[in-house]
C-alpha positions as CSV (number, residue, x, y, z in Angstrom):
1,M,-11.1,-9.4,24.3
2,I,-8.4,-10.7,22.0
3,V,-4.8,-11.0,23.1
4,L,-1.9,-11.7,20.7
5,I,1.2,-13.2,22.3
6,P,3.8,-13.5,19.6
7,N,6.5,-16.2,19.6
8,D,9.6,-14.1,19.8
9,K,11.6,-16.8,18.0
10,L,9.4,-16.3,14.9
11,V,8.3,-12.6,14.9
12,L,9.5,-9.3,16.3
13,V,6.8,-7.5,18.3
14,K,7.5,-4.2,16.5
15,Y,7.3,-5.9,13.1
16,L,3.9,-7.4,14.2
17,N,2.8,-4.0,15.3
18,Y,3.6,-2.4,12.0
19,I,1.9,-5.3,10.1
20,L,-1.3,-5.0,12.2
21,Y,-1.5,-1.3,11.4
22,T,-1.7,-2.2,7.7
23,V,-4.4,-4.9,8.0
24,K,-8.0,-3.9,7.2
25,F,-10.1,-5.6,9.9
26,N,-13.8,-6.2,9.4
27,E,-14.7,-4.5,12.7
28,S,-18.1,-5.0,14.3
29,G,-20.0,-2.8,16.7
30,A,-21.8,0.5,16.1
31,G,-20.2,2.5,18.8
32,I,-16.8,1.3,20.0
33,K,-15.2,-0.9,17.4
34,Q,-14.2,-4.3,18.5
35,L,-12.4,-7.3,17.0
36,T,-13.7,-10.7,17.3
37,I,-12.3,-14.1,16.5
38,P,-14.5,-14.4,13.3
39,N,-13.1,-11.0,12.1
40,I,-9.5,-12.0,12.4
41,K,-9.3,-15.8,12.0
42,D,-8.8,-15.7,8.2
43,I,-6.1,-13.0,8.2
44,T,-2.7,-14.2,7.0
45,I,0.4,-12.3,8.3
46,P,3.6,-12.7,6.3
47,I,6.4,-13.7,8.6
48,P,9.9,-13.3,6.9
49,P,13.1,-14.3,8.6
50,L,14.0,-12.3,11.8
51,S,16.8,-10.6,10.0
52,V,14.4,-9.3,7.3
53,Q,11.9,-8.2,10.0
54,E,14.7,-6.3,11.7
55,Q,15.5,-4.5,8.4
56,I,11.9,-3.6,7.8
57,V,11.5,-2.3,11.4
58,N,14.7,-0.2,11.2
59,I,13.5,1.4,7.9
60,L,10.0,2.1,9.2
61,D,11.4,3.4,12.5
62,R,13.7,5.8,10.7
63,F,11.0,7.0,8.3
64,E,8.5,7.5,11.2
65,K,11.2,9.5,13.1
66,L,11.8,11.7,10.0
67,C,8.0,12.3,9.6
68,N,7.2,12.9,13.2
69,D,10.2,14.4,14.9
70,I,10.5,18.0,13.7
71,S,14.1,18.3,14.9
72,E,15.1,15.3,12.7
73,G,12.6,15.6,9.8
74,L,12.7,19.3,9.1
75,P,16.5,19.6,8.7
76,A,16.5,16.4,6.5
77,E,13.7,17.8,4.4
78,I,15.5,21.2,4.0
79,E,18.7,19.3,3.0
80,A,16.8,17.2,0.4
81,R,15.1,20.3,-1.1
82,Q,18.5,22.1,-1.2
83,K,20.0,19.1,-3.1
84,Q,17.0,19.0,-5.4
85,Y,17.3,22.8,-6.1
86,E,21.1,22.4,-6.9
87,Y,20.4,19.5,-9.2
88,Y,17.8,21.3,-11.2
89,R,19.7,24.6,-11.2
90,D,22.8,22.8,-12.6
91,K,20.7,21.0,-15.2
92,L,19.0,24.2,-16.3
93,L,22.2,26.3,-16.4
94,T,24.4,23.7,-18.2
95,F,24.6,24.5,-21.9
96,K,26.5,22.9,-24.8
97,E,29.4,25.0,-25.9
98,L,28.7,26.7,-29.2
99,K,31.6,27.2,-31.7
100,V,31.6,30.6,-33.1
101,S,33.3,30.9,-36.5
């Protein structure tokens, strides 16, 4: 079993969690997949400053909430589609004035 214990002065746990979901591990085992030291020893994880990690986590948290919480996501999606509709409606129905002589 592999246990990661992050240094909280260098990396936010939530940031590390998001990063680890993006890494493609070379898992071994036929039934239950397992990670071994040889599978993960060469993986490099980018560690930006804590302030940048916080920004990344905040953005991903908001995006995840919009995608997974119907009470948040659906109204936001409806509002976005309404704005999109209004934009294209106005574009399609705006004509140059023609001078009639």
